[in-house]
N, C-alpha and C positions, 0 to 999 in steps of 0.2 A: 465709317458701319461695314461692320464687316460679312461678306455675304453666307457664308457658310459655318458650320462647326469645324472645319480644319483650317479658315483662318484667325477663328478668336484661340484655340483653342493650342494650335498649334506655331511654330515660326514660317515654315511656308510648306508647300504642296509639291505634288512631283505628278507627271504623266508617263503611265510604265503604259505601255502597250502589250497586249495579251494578244499572242499571235492566233489563240482560239476563238478569238473574239473577232467583232469587223468594225471593231469603235476605239479609240482613245480611253481609258476610263480614268477618272480621277483618284489617282488612290492618296490618302495624306500621310504622310511620314508616320505619322504616329502608329498603324498597325502593324502591317508584316512587313520589313523592310529586307527582301531577299537579299542573301552575300552569296557570298564563291563558301563563306563557312560558318554563318550563322543567322538567324533571325536575329532582327535588334529593334529596341523602339526609343524613339527620340522626342514622344512627345513633351514637354513642359507642364505637367500639370499648376504650376502657382502660378502661372500667367494670372493677369487680371483680365476682367471683361471687358475693358478699355483701351490695354494693350493694343498698340499696332507694330509690327517688325518691320524693322528698316535693316536692308541689308547693307552691309557693310565690309565683306569679305568679298574685295574685288579680285585679292587673288585668285579666289578659289573658282570665282566666277570667268575668269582669263584664261585658269588652266582650262577649265570645262568645258569653254569654247577653242581654245587650243587644240585640245582633243579630239572635238568633233571634226573640226577642220582639218587633223591630219587622217582619222576616217574616214571623210568623205573622198580626201584626195586617195587614196588608196581603195577607195571601194568596196571597202569588206567592212564588217562593224564591228565593235571593241568586242573582243572576246572573252571580257567579262560580262558584256550587259549580254550578248548570245547565250551565255550559262547561265545567268538570271534570266532571260528567257525561256528556258529549258525547266529549269523550275518552277517556274509560273507553269505552263501546260501542265507539267507535271501532279503539280497541285488540282488544277483547275480538271483535269480526267477523274481524281482519285475519288473526287466529290464525289462518282458515279458508282463509285465502288465500297461507298460507306454503310447502306444499307445492308449489304450481303457481309462486311468485313467489318462494318466499325471504324471508329476515328482510329488507326493500327497502322503499318507500317506496310500492313501483309495489302491495305485498301492503295499504298503511295506507290507497290511496287506494283500492282498489277494497274495502275494506271500510266507508271512511267514504258510498262509493255505495248500500252494502246496505243501511246504519242510514237514511239519505234524511239525511246528513249534510253539506254543503258539503264538498268534497275540500280546501279552499282550509285547512280545520283544521290538515293535515299540517303546514302551515308552522308552526303553535306550536309542534313540535318540532325543539328544537336540536337533540339527540342522536335523528332517526328511528330511526336501526334499531336503535339501542340501547334506546332507549324502547320498541319493543317485546318485543325480548330479556327487558329488566330486565319488562316488565309480565305476560309469561309464568312467570317466573323465581318472582315473589310471587304468582300465582295458582295455582302447585301446592303453592309451600306451606301457601296456604289450604287448597286441597283437601285437602294430607297431614295438619295438622291437625286437619280438620273428621273425617276417618278415624279419628284417635286420639279424638277426642274422640267421637265418635258409636259405636266398637266394641267389641266384646269380643276379639276376637278375639288381642289381647297379652295376655290373662291368665294364659294356662294355657303363656306361652310364658320360656322363661330368659333373660335378657339378651342374649346371643349371638343369639339367635333374632331377638329384636325388634329386633335390629340389623338384621341380612340382611333380614328381612322390610320393613320401614319402607325402606331405603335401595331395595330393590327396587319396593316400590309407587313409591317416587321417580322412578327411573327410566322406568319402565314410561308415567308418563305424559311423559316424551320419546320414546317409540316411536313415534307418527305420525308426529314431524316427524324421525325419526333421518335421511334423506338430507339433510338443510336442517342438522342439529345443529353440524357442522364449521363452519359459516359463523356460526352465534351463539356459539363459542368463540371464534372470531377477532374478531368483534365485543367478546365482554368482556375479549377481549385487548389491546385499544384502550388505551395511558395514558391516555386520556380517563374511559375507563369500568373500568378495572380496581379502582378504591375502593367501585364500589357493588356487581359483582361478589362482592368479596371480602366485606364486610358481607352481602352474599345472602346464599352458601355458610354463613357463619360461623352466619346464623341457621336454616339449614337443620339443621346440623350437630350445634348446641345444643336444636333442636327434639326431635332422634331420639333422642339421648343420656338428656333430659328423658323422654323417653316408656321407653326402654330401665329407666329405675329409679335413675339416676344421684343421688346426692347428693351428692357429692365439691364440697369447695369453698376446697380448697389447692390446691396446684400440678398435681395431679392432674387438676381441671377442665380445665385448658388441655395438658396433654399428651394427654387422650383424644381432645379435640378435633382436635389436631394427625393423632394415629390414623386417626381417623374421618373427616377432610377426607381422605386419602391413601389411606383405602380409596375411598371414594366418586367423588372425580378417573380415580381406575386404572381403576375398574369402568366409569365413565362412558365411558374411552377406549377400552376393551376392547369395549365395543357398538357401539363405529362402525365395528369391525373384524369380527363377529359375526357370520356369516352360519349359524349351525344355525333350528332352527324355534323362532321362537319364544323366541328368545334366548335358549335353555336352555344352553349353554355360559357367558353371561354370568352367568347364577345360578350357574353352578356355581364359578367363578372368584371372583365375590362370597363363597360362602359361607365359601372357603377362603382369603381376605384375613379375613376377622370372626374365623376359625377361628384364624389368626394372631397375629393382635390380643391375642388374650386370652392367647396366652401370652406371657409378660414376656422373654423370649430373644430376640424379632422385635421389640423396640421400637425399634430402632435403624435395622432395617431397611425398617419403618414410615416412619419416617420419611425414610428415602430416597426413598421411593414416593410422598410426596408432592411434594419438591423434582422429582423426574421428570415427575411430572403436571403441576407447573406449565406447567414447561419443553415437554412435549410440546402444553398449550394455547398455549403463546407460540408455536408452528410448527413445532416439531422435527417427523421423521416418525414416523407413531403405526404403521406399523409394525415400524421399527425398536425404540420405545418400550416395544410389545408383544411382542417377540423378546426383550426384556431381560429383563422378566419372567417369561418362560416360564423362562430360564436359570437361575433362581434354586433 
C-alpha cells in the first residue's frame, strides 16, 4: 500500500533541502525539478493505481553513491547541487514579491537580490513565470503533506469532511496571492505549461483522496479523482470572485460541492463541472462560469 500520492503516481521521490527552511522537504519529482538549464517533469501519469516501483538501475545508484562519496572526501558540495539550491532560494524569496510584481521575471529578480544572488540566475529559467508558479504549487503540496502527516485533526472526521477540510487548507495557501492568481491560472493554461500543471494537480487530488482514507484500486480510483479535480477547480475559480469575509462563501460553496459528489446521482454533473472549470481556466469569463454553477 502506497503512503502518499508520490508513491502512487511517480516512480520515486526525492528530498531537497531548501536553505531558507529548517527541515527537509519531501518534493515529488513530478513537480519542479530544478536543473542548471531548465525545469523538467518526469512523472508518468499512466501508472496503474496498483503499480509499484522496483528500482533496477543499479549503475545509477552506484554512480550517485560514488559522487556523494567524492563530495564528502573533498569537503565541498557538488557545484550543480549548490546552483540548484541557489535557484530554489531565489524562487522561495520571489514568492514574497508576487503581490507587488505578479508572477513575473521582475519578482524573480527582486527575490534574487534579496537573498544575495546575482539576478543573472533568472536567465537559467527558460520558462520564468511558469517556474515560479510551479515552485509555488510544489511548495503548497509539501506544506499540505506535512500538515496531514503531523496533525491529528483528520482522525475524527468522516471522508467527506476530510476532503472539504484539505481542499480548504490548500486553497487558503493561495489567499495571500488571490489578486494575482488569475495570472497564475493563465500561465498554467499555456500549452507549454499544461503538462506540468496537470501533473501537479493530479498529485494534489490524489494526496487528498489518500488522506481521506481512499483504498480504491479499480475504475473508482480514476472516477473519484476526476470528481475531486472538478470540485477543486470550481472552488478555486469561485474563490477568485468571492468578496465575503475570509472567503466564507467559498467554503460554503465547497461544502455543497463535496456533499453533491458523495451523492452518486450527481456524478455526471460533477464531471461537467470539471470540464467547464478547465475551460474557465483557459480564458472563459469567470463571472459567466460562476453564474452557470449557481443556476444548477
